[in-house]
N, C-alpha and C positions, 0 to 999 in steps of 0.2 A: 652285249652291251653292259658296261660297268655301271654299278649303282653308286652314285655319289651324293654327298650331302647337298652340294650346290644344285644338283639336278632336282633333288627333293624340294629344296627351297623354292625353286621356280615352278613347282608342280602343285600349286594350291596349298603348299605347306602351311603358310601363316593362317590363311582363312580356315582351313580344316582344324588346325590345332586350337585356334581361338574359339571356334564354335564348339569344339569338343570340350575345352576347358570350362567355358561358360555354362554348359549344360551338365557337366559331370561334377564340378567342384574338385577335380583332381583325379588321382588314381583311385579306382574303386573296382569291386568285383561284381561281375554280372555275366550275361550271355545273350546271344542275339534273339530277336523276336521272330516268330515263325507264323506262317499263314495258317489259319484255322479252317481253311476250306476242305471239303471232302475230296478224297482222291478222285481224279478224273478217270474215265474209262480209257483203256489202252495199255501201253507198256508201263513197266515199273522198274525201279532200280534193283531188279532181281533177274538172275540168269540161272539156267540149268545146263549142266554138261550132259548132253543127250547120248553120248557114246560111252558113258560110264556104266559100270556093272549095276549100280544102284542109284537112286535119286541123289543128285549132288547139286547143291544150290550155292550161289554166290550172291550175297545181299549187301548192297551199298548202304552205308549208314550215314545219317546225320547225328552227330554225337550229342547234341543238345536240342531239345524241342520243348513243347509245353503240353500239358494234359489235353488241351483242346485239339491237338493234332491227331488224336486217336478217335475212333479205331483206324487201324491200318487197312489197306486194301485186302479183300478176302484172299487173293492169290498169295499174298505175303504170309498171312496167318496160316494158310493151308500148307505152305512150304515149311513153315516153322514146325507145325504139328507132324508133318511127315518125316522130318529129320530126327535122327536118333543120337547124333553127337554134334557138338557145336565148337567151332574154332574162331576165336576173336584175335585181334591184333596182339594182345597179351592176355594171360590167364586172369580172368576177372575175379577168381577166388583169392588172389594174392595182392589185392589192392594195398594192404598194409605194407608189404615188402616193396611195392612200387613207390609208395609215398616216401619210405625210408631212403631208398636209393636215389630218387629224383631230388629229394631235399638235400642230400649230401652233394650231389653233382651240381646243384644250383649255385653253390657258394664258392667264391674264390678262396685260395689258401690264406691263412692268417697273414695280415699285413698288406694284402693286395685289395684294391678297391676298384669299382667300375670306373671311377673318374680317371684312373690310370690307363684305361683300356679303350675309351671311346673319344670321339671328336669333342672338343670343348663346347661346340655348338649343340651337340646332342645332349651333353651333360646339362647345359644351361636350360634346354627345353624340359628335361626331367625335373630340374629344380623348380622351374616356374610352375609346373602343373601339379606339384606335390603339395598336399595340405600342410599347414604349419605343424612342425614336429614329426612329420612322416618320413623324412629323409633317411632316418636310421633303418627303415624297413628294407631299403634296397642298396645301401652303400657297398655291401660286400656280395651282392648278387650279380651273376653274369647277365649280360643284356637279354639273352633268350629267356631267362627266368623272370626278369622284370616284365617282359612282354607277355609271358604265359600266365603269370600269377597275379599281376597287379594292374594291368591295363585292360579295362573292359568298359565299353560305352554303357552308360546307365540305361539307355534305351533297350538294352538286352535283359533287363532285370527280371522279366517274367519267365525266362527260359532256364531250364536246368538239365544237366546230364541225367538226372533221375528219369526224365522222359525221353532220353535219347534212344535210338533204335537198338544200340548195343545192350543197354540195360533192360529194355523190354524183352529182347530175346533171351538174355541171361535169366531173367525172372521166370520165363516160361520153361527154360531148361531146368532150373532148380525145382520148380513145381512138379516136374515129371521125373526128377532125379536122373537126368541124362548127363553123360560125360561132357565136360567142357575143358578147353585148354587155350593155349596161345600159339600163333604161328611164328612168333618171335619171342625170344627170352626177355626177361625184365632188363637185363644188361644191354641187349641189343636195342631195346626200345628207348632206354635212357640215352644211349650214345647217339641216337639220331640228332639230339640237340647238344649234348655235352661235348661231342667231338668237333663242333664248329670252331673254326679259327676266329681270331679277333674280328676280321673283316666280316665274315659271315654272321657272327654274333650281332654286330652293329646293324647290318642290313636287316636282319630279322626284327630287331627292335624298331628300326626306322619304318619298316613296312607296316608294322603293327600300329604305330602312331599315325602314319600317313593315312591308312585305310580305315581307321577306327570309325569315323562318321559315315564314310561311304559304304562300309560293310554293313552297318546297321540299316541303311536305306535299302541295300540290295538283298538283304537276307530273305525277305518274302519271295523275291524272284528266284533265289537259289532253291528255296523249299518247293516252289512251284515246279522248277525244272526237275527236282528229285522226284516229286510225285508223278510227273509225266514220264519218268524214265529217260529224260533227255540228257544223255551223257555229253553229247556234243556241245550243248548250250552251257552246261555247268562247267565244262572244261574251258570253253571260250571265255567265260567270265573270269577265270583265274589266270588265264594265259598272260595278260600284261604283267602281273606280278612275277610269274615264272621267268619271263624274258628279262626282267630287270636284273636278276642275279641267278642264273641257272644253277650254280653249285648248291645254293641253299635248297632249292626245290628238288634237285637231284637227291639230296639227303632225305628230304621229307617223303618223296614219292618214288621216283624211278628206281633208285638203289634198293629200296625195301621191296618193291614189287618183284624185282629180279631174284632177291633172296627167298621170297615166299614161294616161288613157283615149284621148286623141288619138294617142298614140304606139302604144298597143296596136292601135287601129283601123288605123293605117298598116300594121302588120305583118299584120293580118288580110287586108288588100287585096292583099298581095303574091302570094297563092296558093301560098306555100311552107309545107309542114308545119312548124309552129312550136310551141314550148312556152314559156310565161311562168312563171317561178318567183319567188314572193315570199312573205313571211311570211304565215302562215295567216290572221291576223286581217284582212289586207287584202281578203279575199274575203267577209267576213261583215258583217252588219248593213245598215241602210238606205242607207248611203253607201259600201258596199263595192264592189269592182270588178265583181262579178257583177251587183249591182243596177244599177249605172251603165251597164253594157253592155246589159242588158235594156231599160233606158229608151231606148236608142238603136236598138232594133229587132233586136238580136241574140238568137237563140234559143240557149239554153245548157242543156246536159244534164249533170247530175252523174253521174259514173261510179262 
């Protein structure tokens, strides 16, 4: 199914953007609110490869939470303590390099502006929701960068990546002086977004705008699904967006999952107790990391 501006316009576009604009005052930085409930008994977003030579864990992350979402379930903390090395999507020690590379990739070449690359209706929406004097912030940014860096619902204000699962695990690894690294390079990570063509760029921006208010309302449900280890429910919540433009989500999820598998297999074979930490959706669905590893003969138990 192709994703078009007219389809968006007929899909709660005006109502959502109006509500979002009135509550936000325009483009602003923030992150989604999370549930503060204690983790329920049962499964979690944590798996163990049971036919590996040493304990090998796969932990699905929510990248931004709040302090009240801790402590995590004991089984997760136990797996962190048992692990002797940690692999994240990218090496968390080189955040400075990542910021440098992603900032460079976010800008169009000199003389090119976002106005030249997107539908006039999309440009008009951006103009309308930008506070006075703020247009200079995004005129030379690519649509994906506008979506990633500038558009956040203010209802998300209490949440920070400081409290994300990735950062929690990384801090534990640093405290114990354990090795850490990335399962994709900085360049690979940046290209996930920077390699989008003009159509995919605009889709990414439009989906960010369209789902801004809905995402804020649904985030507690997503956190609850994460706490319950309910991969199926979390995946189903995101499936409508995936179907709207599959190529965008192929870039974000499926393609990366496939590239990670040989690298994860290499770490499994080391015989070192290891934890892989990546965004929760990477472990869900028919092309998720769990399914791909199982196809290669690995026995995996959800904890």
